C-alpha positions, 0 to 999 in steps of 0.5 A: 498132845495128839501127834498122830499126824505129826512127825517125831521132829515136829512133836519134839518141837511142839514139846519144846515150845510148850515147856518154854512157855511154862518156863519149866523145861526139863533138861532134855528140852532146855535147848531148842531143836536144831532146825531153826526154820521148822521151829520158827514155823511152829512158833508162828502156827502155835501163835505164841511168838509174843508170849515167848518174846516176853521172856527175856531170859529165854531170848538171851539163852536162845541162838541169835537166829531163833530169838530174832525170828521169834521177835520179828513175828512178835513185832509183826503181830504188834504192828497188825494189832495197832492197825486192827484195833483202829479199824474196830474202834471206828466200826463200833460206833456205826454198828451201835448207831444202827442199833446193832449189838455185835458180840465179839468171839474168840481171839479178839474178845480174849485179847482184850479181856484175859490177856495183859496185852492184846498183842499177846493174842495174835489172830488172823481175823475178828469174829462178830456175831449179830442178830439175824435181823441185823445181818444184812445191815451189818454187811452194809456198814462193813462195806461203808468202812472199806471192807469187801466180800472176801469169798462168796458164801455157799448159799443163803441157807446153807451158810450163816456167815461171810468174810469181809476183808480190807487192806489198809494203807500199810498193806496189812490184811484185815478180815471180819468174819460176820456170823448170824449164828455161832456155827455154820452147821444148822445142827449145832447152831443151837449150842450157843444161840446169839440171844443166850450169849448176849444175855450174859455178855459183858462190854469189851471195855478195853476195846470199845464199850459198845462191843460185847464179849461172852461172859467168862464161863461162856468164853471157856465153853466156847474155847473148848468147843472151838478146839473140838470143831478143829479136830481133823480140820486143818488151819492155815497160818502164814500160808502153811496148812497145819493139822492139829487141834492142840494149837497152843494159843487155843490152850493158853486161852483156856489157861487165861480164862481159868485165872478169872473163874471162881469155884462157883464159875466152875460149877456153872461151867459143868452144869452148862456143859451138861445141859449143852452136851459138851461134857466130853468136849470140855474134858478133852480140851481142858485136859489138853490145856492142863497137860500142854499149857499148865491149866490148873483144873480143879479135881471136882471139875475133872471128876464131873467131866470124866463122867461124861456120856460117850455119845453126846450130840455134838460128838455124835455129829462130828463122828457121823461123817460128811453124809451124816452131818448133811442129814443132821443139818437138813433135819435141823433146818426149819420148814419145808421151804427152807429144807428144799432150799438147803438141798438145792444150795447143797447140790447147786451152790451159787455161781460166784461160789463155784467159780471161787472154790472150784475154778482156776484163776484166769481161766473161765470154765463153764458152770456145769464143768465146775459142778461136775468137778465138785461132785466128783470130789464130794463122793469120797468125802460123803463116804468118809466117817468122822473122828473126834479123838476125844 
């Protein structure tokens, strides 16, 4: 695991969690770190409370306050899962009745396909991709089910997703991230086109058969790709921001998917990764899953991934920095009119977005001031180079 941004204590905590999940802790990692609050925080970040709580021997060996903290998180996840499942199973028939084929990505798709219990795969939302023609209609259906727009999008061209939220009768927060492309960057939107994923998709039978999930090879590729997209990009869990692409639940996703892959599937994965320019990304992600989550990585697959060219397009895109990514996204936007719209929305996002992203709650400010604030923050970002650490 990359620990350049982690303290020594945090790295030790992560190592203990990883070893405990694999049930083979060396002598130096048999006892948890002394800082209980920090340990519980990292367990929550890594999304593995449910998996740890399933290990009765581990729970019996831990100090009471540590075991109790882990079990409390796991119970909270289970309660949320029951409520979230109910919302999704009510939403699915209305989407199907409208002729919409929703493709469920990442956590929810994996929870109901490769995990023994969906409660063992916690997440903060459900990612849904639909055909571009169904995007607006899908939003109307979400609104009819009591969801409201959580955050104003940055524009109709620069943004290909929106988030809808709902608080249920128990006060639980539910979010649906609705996408019309699998990546918000135009330059990367073609890596996993909706039509291609849908053509190989399978029904998500354990949740609702009218919902689809990517096939297993595509799911593994997307899991590797998802980790890559979070390099140097913090995520927030239970109100705390964390910077680490090696979140253990993401690596465990790969372990769970791999259990279902045949030798032929692995060959297909390598071929598909080569076609998409994902060999280097897959190498970094799968090796991390091997080292920190116990993934059994076939030797021929590792050998093929190690031969990856160093400068595949998605890696080059992330390394380009903000300015380089901006130019790549502009080049990938089709048509002169769309490109002009992209530039306008990039320079002058909608007012609602500006007020939410750059304003201060309860204090109205003129839009020109918000645009100036955004511009000043953006100057430094445009000059920074990206990094992959692959």
